[in-house]
C-alpha positions in Angstrom: 73.6 189.0 176.5 74.2 190.7 173.2 77.8 190.8 172.1 80.0 193.0 170.0 81.4 191.4 166.8 84.8 192.5 165.7 85.9 191.4 162.2 88.9 191.7 160.0 89.6 190.7 156.4 91.7 187.9 157.7 88.5 185.9 157.7 86.9 186.8 154.4 84.3 184.0 154.3 82.8 185.1 157.7 82.8 188.8 156.7 81.1 187.8 153.4 78.5 185.7 155.1 77.6 188.6 157.5 77.6 191.1 154.7 75.2 188.9 152.7 72.9 188.7 155.7 72.9 192.5 156.0 72.4 193.1 152.3 68.6 192.7 152.5 66.3 195.6 153.7 63.8 193.0 154.9 66.4 191.3 157.1 67.6 194.7 158.4 63.9 195.3 159.3 63.8 192.0 161.2 67.0 192.9 163.1 65.4 196.2 164.1 62.3 194.5 165.2 64.2 191.9 167.3 66.3 194.5 168.9 63.5 195.2 171.4 61.4 192.1 171.2 61.7 188.3 171.2 59.3 187.0 168.6 58.3 183.8 166.9 58.1 183.4 163.1 54.3 184.2 162.9 54.7 187.4 164.9 57.6 188.5 162.7 55.6 187.8 159.5 52.6 189.6 160.9 54.6 192.7 162.0 56.3 193.0 158.6 53.3 191.9 156.6 55.2 189.1 154.8 54.4 185.4 154.4 55.5 183.1 157.2 57.6 181.1 154.8 59.5 184.2 153.7 60.0 185.3 157.4 61.4 181.8 158.1 63.9 182.0 155.2 65.2 185.4 156.4 65.6 184.1 160.0 67.5 181.1 158.7 70.0 183.5 156.9 70.4 185.6 160.0 71.0 182.6 162.1 73.6 181.3 159.7 75.5 184.6 160.0 75.4 184.4 163.8 73.3 187.6 164.1 70.1 186.0 165.4 69.6 183.1 167.9 66.4 181.0 168.0 65.3 178.7 170.7 62.3 176.4 170.9 59.6 177.3 173.4 56.5 175.3 174.4 53.2 176.7 172.9 49.5 175.9 172.8 49.9 173.9 169.6 53.3 172.4 170.3 56.7 174.1 170.5 57.6 177.1 168.5 60.9 178.9 167.8 61.4 182.3 169.5 64.0 184.5 167.9 66.1 187.2 169.4 69.0 189.4 168.3 72.4 188.0 169.2 74.8 190.9 168.2 74.6 194.4 169.4 77.5 196.0 167.4 79.6 194.9 164.4 83.0 196.4 163.6 84.8 195.5 160.4 88.5 196.5 160.2 89.2 196.7 156.5 93.0 196.5 157.1 93.9 192.9 157.9 95.7 192.0 161.1 99.4 192.5 160.5 101.3 189.3 160.1 104.4 189.6 162.3 105.8 186.2 161.5 108.1 187.6 158.8 109.4 190.3 161.2 110.5 187.9 164.0 114.2 187.3 163.7 116.5 184.9 165.6 120.1 184.9 166.5 121.5 181.7 167.8 124.7 180.9 169.8 125.8 177.2 169.9 127.7 176.4 173.1 129.7 173.1 173.2 128.9 171.3 176.5 132.6 171.2 177.3 132.8 175.0 177.2 131.6 175.5 180.8 133.1 178.5 182.6 132.6 177.1 186.1 131.6 173.9 187.8 131.2 172.3 191.2 130.2 168.6 190.9 130.3 165.4 192.9 131.1 161.9 191.7 130.0 159.6 190.2 131.0 161.7 187.2 132.6 161.6 183.9 133.3 163.3 180.6 133.8 161.9 177.1 134.2 163.1 173.5 132.7 161.3 170.5 135.9 159.3 170.2 137.0 158.4 173.8 136.6 159.0 177.5 138.6 162.2 178.5 139.4 160.8 182.0 138.8 157.8 184.2 135.3 157.6 185.6 134.7 159.5 188.8 137.9 161.5 188.7 137.5 165.3 188.5 140.8 166.2 187.0 139.4 165.6 183.5 137.0 168.5 184.0 140.0 170.8 184.2 141.7 169.5 181.1 142.0 171.6 177.9 140.5 168.5 176.2 137.2 169.3 178.0 136.2 171.5 175.0 135.9 168.3 173.0 133.3 166.8 175.4 130.1 165.4 173.8 128.7 163.9 177.0 129.1 165.0 180.6 127.6 163.3 183.7 127.7 163.9 187.4 125.8 163.0 190.6 125.1 166.5 192.0 126.4 170.0 191.7 126.3 172.3 188.6 127.9 173.3 185.3 127.8 177.0 184.3 127.9 178.3 180.8 128.4 182.0 179.9 126.9 183.2 176.7 128.0 186.6 175.2 125.1 189.0 175.3 126.5 191.5 172.7 123.8 190.4 170.3 121.1 191.9 172.6 122.5 195.4 171.7 121.7 195.0 168.0 118.1 193.8 168.5 115.1 196.1 168.3 112.2 194.7 170.3 113.4 191.7 172.3 110.7 189.0 172.3 112.4 186.2 174.2 115.7 184.5 175.0 115.6 180.7 174.8 118.0 178.0 176.0 117.6 174.5 174.6 119.5 171.4 175.7 119.4 167.6 175.8 119.5 166.0 179.2 118.5 163.0 181.3 119.2 161.5 184.7 122.3 159.5 185.6 122.0 156.0 186.9 124.5 153.1 187.0 124.5 151.8 183.4 121.1 153.1 182.5 117.6 153.0 184.1 114.5 154.3 182.3 112.8 154.8 185.7 115.3 156.9 187.6 113.9 160.3 188.7 116.2 163.2 189.2 115.4 166.9 190.0 117.3 169.1 187.6 117.5 172.8 188.4 118.1 175.7 186.0 119.5 179.1 187.0 119.9 182.3 184.9 122.3 185.0 186.1 122.5 183.2 189.5 118.7 183.4 189.9 117.0 180.1 190.3 114.3 179.7 187.6 112.8 176.2 188.0 113.4 172.6 188.9 112.0 169.8 186.7 112.1 166.1 187.2 113.8 163.9 184.6 112.1 160.6 184.8 115.0 158.4 183.8 118.5 157.7 182.5 117.5 156.6 179.1 118.8 153.5 177.3 117.6 150.3 175.7 118.3 151.5 172.2 121.1 153.4 170.6 120.9 157.2 170.6 120.5 158.7 167.1 124.0 160.2 167.3 125.6 158.1 170.1 129.1 157.0 168.7 129.7 153.3 168.0 132.4 152.9 170.6 130.0 153.8 173.5 128.7 150.6 175.2 125.1 149.5 174.7 124.6 149.1 178.5 125.2 152.8 179.3 123.2 156.0 178.9 122.2 156.5 175.2 120.1 159.6 174.9 118.1 162.4 176.7 115.1 164.6 176.1 115.3 168.0 174.5 114.1 170.9 176.8 113.7 174.6 176.1 113.7 177.3 178.7 112.2 180.6 177.4 112.5 184.0 179.0 110.2 186.7 177.9 108.9 190.1 179.2 106.0 188.2 180.8 107.9 185.4 182.6 109.7 182.1 182.1 108.4 178.9 180.6 109.9 175.4 180.3 108.7 173.4 177.3 105.8 175.9 177.0 104.7 175.6 180.6 105.0 178.7 182.9 107.6 178.1 185.6 108.7 181.5 186.9 107.7 185.1 187.2 111.2 186.2 186.4 111.4 188.3 183.2 113.9 189.7 180.8 114.1 192.8 183.0 114.3 191.1 186.4 117.1 188.7 185.2 119.3 191.7 184.2 120.2 190.2 180.9 121.9 193.4 179.8 123.8 194.0 183.0 127.0 192.1 182.2 129.0 191.1 179.2 127.4 187.6 179.3 124.3 185.7 180.3 124.9 182.9 182.8 123.1 179.6 182.2 123.6 177.0 185.0 122.2 173.5 185.1 122.6 171.1 188.1 121.3 169.1 191.0 120.8 170.8 194.3 122.0 169.2 197.6 118.5 169.4 199.0 116.7 168.0 195.9 114.0 165.5 196.6 115.4 163.2 193.8 119.1 163.4 193.6 119.5 161.2 190.5 122.3 163.0 188.7 122.3 164.2 185.1 123.7 163.5 181.7 124.2 166.4 179.4 124.6 165.7 175.6 126.4 167.5 172.8 125.8 167.5 169.1 127.6 164.2 168.5 125.9 162.2 171.2 122.3 161.3 172.1 119.2 161.9 170.1 119.6 165.6 169.0 122.3 167.0 166.8 122.9 170.1 168.9 124.9 171.6 171.7 123.4 174.0 174.2 121.7 176.7 172.1 120.9 180.3 173.2 118.4 181.8 170.8 117.6 185.5 170.9 114.2 186.2 169.3 113.3 189.8 168.4 111.0 191.8 166.2 112.7 193.5 163.3 111.4 197.0 162.8 
């Protein structure tokens, strides 16, 4: 089937190659001939009263430009190439496709992992800064302490932590492209266990977005930013994940996970956007989680909310 070819000056070599193919009156005559007939080289040469060698050269140029296609076909004296026109219409947009990359702007909010606004967790659990543990293991009172804002690693068996990000920056954006949340997390096992699955669920504004499986509680080497006082036989690092919310849906690490959109999640409705992470009571794998701050684990960051918008 003949196709329509749409070109822009973003691909100058291709446009130049096609323009070269169309610059010959003889080749234009061949295209006109092949528009209604499939012919071999001899038939083309005879119809246009040119040598066979000349017809073959012109066909080669048209093939190179993608305007003609030739296929072998059995004949009385062996196979022969039958040529036909490949393109029905050609459009060339002189104005190059606009590069929007320099118009995409980002606004980032860095949320310390100890700045949760709500929580409901079950032991085993714990919370520590880059200098010391903030409470004895498996005791919840440390999660209420003012010192929680210094946390650089938080772990628990099941339940959730909720973070509320101010959404005032949404009001100053023009065309909102996406709202992204990135965080470092892994499962929670006694000590560490690289094969310890855990189903971790994410919610935005109290809507469940997705559940993904962390494959382990990672150790066996020091985390890039794990402090020296932290024992070698405990959790060392996690994996970095990014949840992205766009007008078309939600994706986790570039994989579509939900039909919820910027509109359906009511990101403008309140003074904040709620990001919740946790382990559900009915999860298949209840393997806990470790959440890392900028001074713990492999990535020098807290939880980051990034607003991406097109500047107009």
